[in-house]
C-alpha positions, 0 to 999 in steps of 0.5 A: 493137414494141420499146419503152422503158416510159414509165408502168406501170399497176399490173395490168402492174407486178404482171405484170412483178413476178411474172415477175421473181420467177419468173426469179430463182426458176428461177435458183435452182432451176437452182442447187440442182438441179445443185449439188455442195455439201450446204449448197446442195442441201440447205440452201439456203446460197445467194442468186440475184438480178438487177440493172439494168445500173447495178448496182441490186439488183431481185429476189431469189430466195425462197430464200436467206439474208440474209447472201448476199442483202443482202450482194449489194446493193453488189456489182455497183458493186465489179465495175464499178470493176474492169471498167467498162462499156465493157470488158465483153463477152458471154460475161464472167463475174465472180468473187470471195470478197472478204469485204469486198465480198461475203458476208463470208468466203472460203468464199462465192463470188460469181459474177456474169454481165452480161447483153447484149440485142441487143448492149446491156448490160441487166442482171447475174445473180449468186449466191453459194454456200458451196463445199466447200472453199477451202484454208488451214485446214478451215473453222473459227474458229481462224485468227488472220489471213485469210490463213490461212483460204484461197485468196482471189480477187480480183474477176476473169473466171472466163470471158472472152468465154464461154471458161473462164479456165484459168489461174485454174481451175488455181490454184483447183484447185491450191489446194483439198482438193476441186477436183472438187467446187468446179470443178463447182460454179463451172460450176453457179453459172455455168449458174444465172446463164445460165438466169436471163439467158435467161428474162430475155431471153424476158421482154423479147422478149415484151413488146418492152422494149428496156431494164428500167431504167424498170421497175427505177426504178418497182419500187425507188421504189415500194419506197423509198416503202413503207419510208419509210412504214413508218418514219414511223410509229415515234416519232422517238427513239433506242433501245438494246440490248446483249447478251452473247455467248460469244466464243472465249476471252472474252465479247463485248459487242454494243450497238446504238442505233437512231435513227429520224428522219423517214422514215430510220433509223440503226443504229449498233453503237458500243460494241460489242467490238473485233476478236477474234484469232480468226475470229468477226470480222465485216465491215461488209458482213455486218453491214449485211446482217443490220441491214438485214434485221431492220428490213425484217422488223419494220417492212416484211415485205411490201416487196419486197427490192431497192435501194429497201428499203435507201435510207431505212437506214444502218448503222454500226459503229466501224472496228477493232470486231468488227462492222466489222473490218480487213483481214486479220482472220479472218472464216471464222466471221462468221455467229456473231455477225452472226446476233445482230443482228436479235435485238439490233435487235429488243430495241431496239424492242421498247417501240416495236412491242410487238405485232410483237416476237419474243424472242431465239432461238438465233440463230446457227447451230450449223454443224459441218464434219467432214474426214477419210478413209474407210477406204479412204483416200478423203478426205471433207469434210462441212459441215452445219447445225443449228439451235435454237430461235426466239423466241416472237412475239406470239401465236405460240410459237417454232419448234423447231430451225428457223434464223432469221434465216439461213433455212437448213434442216437437214441430214437424217440420211441425207445426213450418213451418205451423204456421211461415215463419221459415224453418227448415234446420236441426234437429238431434241428437248430437252425443257424447252428452250424458254423459258416464257412466255405464247407458249413459246420454240421448243426445241432438239434433241440430236444425238449423232454418232460417226465409226464407220465411219473407222478414224483421227482426223477433224476436226471444227470447231464453231461453237457459241455461247449456252453461257454466255449463253442466249436472253433472253425479253421481256415477262415471257417467260423464256430458253431453255435454254443449249446444251451440247457435249462428247466422250464418250470410250471409257472414258466420260470427258467433255471439254468443249472450246472450243465454236469450236475444232477438236478431233480425236475417235477414231472411237468417240468420241460428240460430243454437241451440244445446241442451245439453245432460244429465249426465251419471251414474256410471263408463263408463268402467262398461258399457257392451260393447254390449251397447257401440257397439249398441250406435255406430251403431246407431250413438249415440257415436262415435267410438273415444269416444268408446274407449276413455270413454268406453275403448271398441275398435271397427273395421269396417267389410268387409260390413262396419258395426262395431264391437268389436274388441276383440283384441284390 
């Protein structure tokens, strides 16, 4: 018999919650397996979420990035402001890439599908994907206005009662460089939402639900209470931190104040640099996404991420600052600064929760966007991700070549060479790039690329930072190695372009990309000497740095293996 849930016992709630997670995980899996975009199919640059009929974020898939997932938290309310509930019909599908309403730049498209159960609106399924192209400039930080960065799609209907909005599809198809891939991606995203909706309806029928709102209220209220309890354990006060980043033409200052009062937190970025003339600006929605992620990861990592997780958190930044830019500021590379925010907040609270803290890491993804032509004249367009080292954590070394806070995977060499005329000449960890500490920072890696299977110049847009300002250590830990980037031309000359400006290499020019390492945690002289020895044997630390940084002198045995020189 159909019923509305009045009270939910803990055992039933666990069953219902597990089913919801299974629903959104299957939604995400369908998206990954049908995607035409390497950032989605290979790296997991996506989100997949379910909302109740009021627009409250209820559950998210385990894959995805905070910049996508947390920026979706308020998106349904924007859609409902355009399409009131009484106008929604079964089969409608909505779309937008408005940076200020979802994920922060035009290349991230959001697809929302209203879900009906026996004629009644019961939920929304949504996902965000980074598509292969959106027209305008090739994906880069070079633009001076949003209008240069590509096709802006306001909130509109992609499907109307199950039928494609042909006019919109034609507009999109005729304004992008990769129409086949992007149009196919829109269908893939729509199909993934349909998979999630089908599984939710099966779940509702199985348990006789006519609505999920009471279940949503229970989940959201529990998350809210748990988050507030975690905050209440902190001492009231204002906690501060500031950091410098490379910027585009000049350094950028990021500044934060974290106010803890009772069971709520205010994060204020006053004092941060003003908007940039280039596309490294961040919309407040994206700033909110990574600030709330940081607080939840630090204070209550086990609490489900949903509407309730955010109710006790307020995030502000001055309008016109680089973390709350105004339309039409360029925002394509908003992730560069957005990814610095968790470490900034961790640093502010380092003395409050010293046993849970994490040193600074490489922070931003070193995105690499390539565009050009094969020898036969056909076009290629490839975005792939690289990550440096994460900061060391209490009791644990940092992770090498691992994205944080984005959660995106690196792209295998085989995918790079299969989807482009590029050849990867080297990919290896950078010895000594992890910041020394009682717990060592993670290492960055070296990547050397050349377009050896092309016959003309191609465009390369880098998104690199931490070249001037390396990741800082904490509690006596030392900084990680800064990043490095240059071009080696045919004649052996070295060129060092702006690490955020598009260049046009000749096919044989080598692109050298050396990613930064994470900061160390604690005094390096307190590091276990067997751990230092293991690092040297693995090639992560050189013998010279083992002695100079950690005070551990090594010697070679007759078999060539390193061992600790006890006499030294």
